[in-house]
KEKE-3310 file (N, C-alpha, C; in steps of 0.2 Angstrom, whole numbers, plus 5000, padded with zeros to 4 digits):
npx = (5687:5680:5663:5657:5667:5670:5658:5658:5669:5665:5654:5660:5668:5659:5652:5662:5664:5653:5642:5626:5617:5607:5612:5624:5620:5612:5621:5629:5620:5611:5600:5594:5592:5598:5612:5612:5611:5623:5632:5629:5634:5627:5627:5639:5646:5646:5659:5656:5647:5654:5664:5656:5651:5664:5667:5656:5660:5670:5682:5695:5692:5703:5709:5698:5698:5711:5709:5700:5707:5718:5710:5706:5718:5720:5712)
npy = (5395:5397:5399:5403:5409:5420:5427:5429:5437:5449:5453:5454:5465:5475:5477:5481:5493:5499:5499:5496:5482:5487:5499:5497:5488:5497:5507:5499:5496:5484:5472:5470:5458:5449:5453:5449:5435:5433:5436:5426:5416:5409:5412:5416:5430:5438:5445:5458:5461:5459:5469:5480:5479:5479:5493:5499:5497:5505:5500:5494:5481:5472:5474:5469:5456:5452:5452:5441:5431:5431:5427:5414:5408:5407:5398)
npz = (5321:5337:5339:5351:5358:5350:5352:5365:5368:5361:5368:5381:5378:5374:5386:5395:5390:5394:5386:5380:5372:5363:5360:5353:5343:5336:5332:5324:5314:5315:5319:5336:5341:5332:5335:5348:5346:5340:5350:5359:5353:5344:5330:5317:5313:5297:5287:5283:5293:5305:5303:5305:5318:5325:5322:5328:5341:5343:5338:5327:5314:5314:5327:5335:5330:5334:5348:5349:5345:5354:5365:5361:5362:5376:5380)
capx = (5686:5674:5658:5656:5673:5669:5652:5660:5673:5661:5650:5664:5671:5654:5650:5667:5663:5646:5637:5620:5616:5603:5617:5629:5616:5610:5627:5631:5614:5610:5594:5597:5591:5604:5618:5612:5613:5630:5635:5627:5638:5623:5628:5645:5645:5650:5664:5654:5644:5660:5667:5651:5651:5670:5667:5652:5663:5676:5688:5696:5691:5709:5709:5693:5700:5716:5706:5697:5713:5721:5705:5706:5724:5720:5706)
capy = (5399:5395:5404:5405:5414:5426:5431:5431:5443:5455:5454:5456:5471:5479:5478:5484:5500:5502:5500:5491:5479:5491:5505:5494:5486:5503:5509:5494:5495:5478:5470:5469:5451:5447:5454:5445:5428:5433:5436:5419:5411:5405:5414:5418:5436:5438:5449:5465:5462:5459:5476:5485:5477:5482:5500:5502:5496:5509:5496:5491:5474:5469:5474:5464:5449:5450:5450:5435:5426:5430:5424:5407:5405:5406:5392)
capz = (5327:5341:5339:5357:5360:5346:5355:5372:5367:5358:5373:5386:5377:5374:5393:5398:5388:5397:5380:5379:5366:5359:5357:5349:5337:5333:5329:5319:5310:5316:5323:5342:5342:5329:5338:5354:5344:5339:5357:5362:5349:5339:5324:5316:5309:5290:5287:5284:5300:5309:5303:5308:5325:5328:5322:5333:5348:5342:5336:5320:5314:5315:5334:5337:5329:5338:5355:5349:5344:5361:5370:5360:5365:5383:5382)
cpx = (5680:5669:5657:5661:5672:5663:5655:5665:5670:5657:5654:5666:5665:5652:5655:5667:5657:5641:5632:5620:5612:5607:5621:5626:5614:5616:5630:5626:5612:5603:5597:5597:5597:5610:5618:5613:5620:5634:5634:5631:5634:5624:5636:5644:5649:5655:5661:5651:5649:5663:5662:5651:5658:5669:5662:5655:5669:5683:5689:5695:5697:5710:5704:5695:5706:5714:5703:5702:5717:5716:5705:5712:5724:5715:5710)
cpy = (5397:5400:5407:5410:5421:5431:5433:5437:5450:5457:5457:5464:5477:5482:5482:5492:5503:5503:5494:5488:5483:5496:5502:5491:5492:5507:5505:5493:5487:5477:5468:5461:5447:5447:5450:5438:5428:5432:5429:5414:5406:5406:5416:5424:5435:5444:5456:5466:5463:5466:5481:5485:5481:5490:5502:5501:5501:5506:5496:5484:5470:5469:5469:5457:5447:5449:5443:5429:5425:5426:5416:5404:5403:5400:5386)
cpz = (5330:5341:5346:5360:5356:5350:5362:5372:5365:5365:5379:5385:5377:5382:5396:5396:5390:5391:5381:5372:5361:5356:5352:5342:5333:5329:5323:5313:5309:5320:5330:5344:5338:5332:5345:5352:5343:5346:5361:5358:5345:5332:5323:5311:5302:5291:5288:5291:5305:5309:5306:5316:5329:5328:5327:5341:5348:5341:5328:5320:5316:5323:5337:5336:5333:5346:5355:5348:5351:5366:5368:5362:5372:5384:5382)
residu = (MET:ASP:THR:LYS:ILE:ILE:GLY:LYS:VAL:ILE:ARG:SER:TYR:ARG:LYS:SER:LYS:GLY:LEU:THR:LEU:GLU:VAL:VAL:SER:GLY:LEU:ALA:ASP:LEU:ASP:SER:ALA:HIS:LEU:ALA:ARG:ILE:GLU:LEU:GLY:GLU:TYR:VAL:PRO:ASN:ILE:SER:THR:PHE:ILE:LYS:ILE:ALA:LYS:ALA:LEU:GLY:LEU:LYS:ALA:SER:GLU:LEU:MET:ALA:MET:ILE:GLU:ALA:SER:GLU:ILE:GLN:GLN)
# end
């Protein structure tokens, strides 16, 4: 999986819900700088971090993964 696409999908969905980086990182119990690096594609989240981010966005991890996979197909 392309780390840039993972980050792009997370950022796009977060923004579509009108959520700030600080709100999502707080809900996910992550440092906002760490989430920012994930969104920039600099880091790949481990599975527990991925699940936390999905929950903070109001999604199941499988739903977020499906969005990422669909975005990769479109590339």
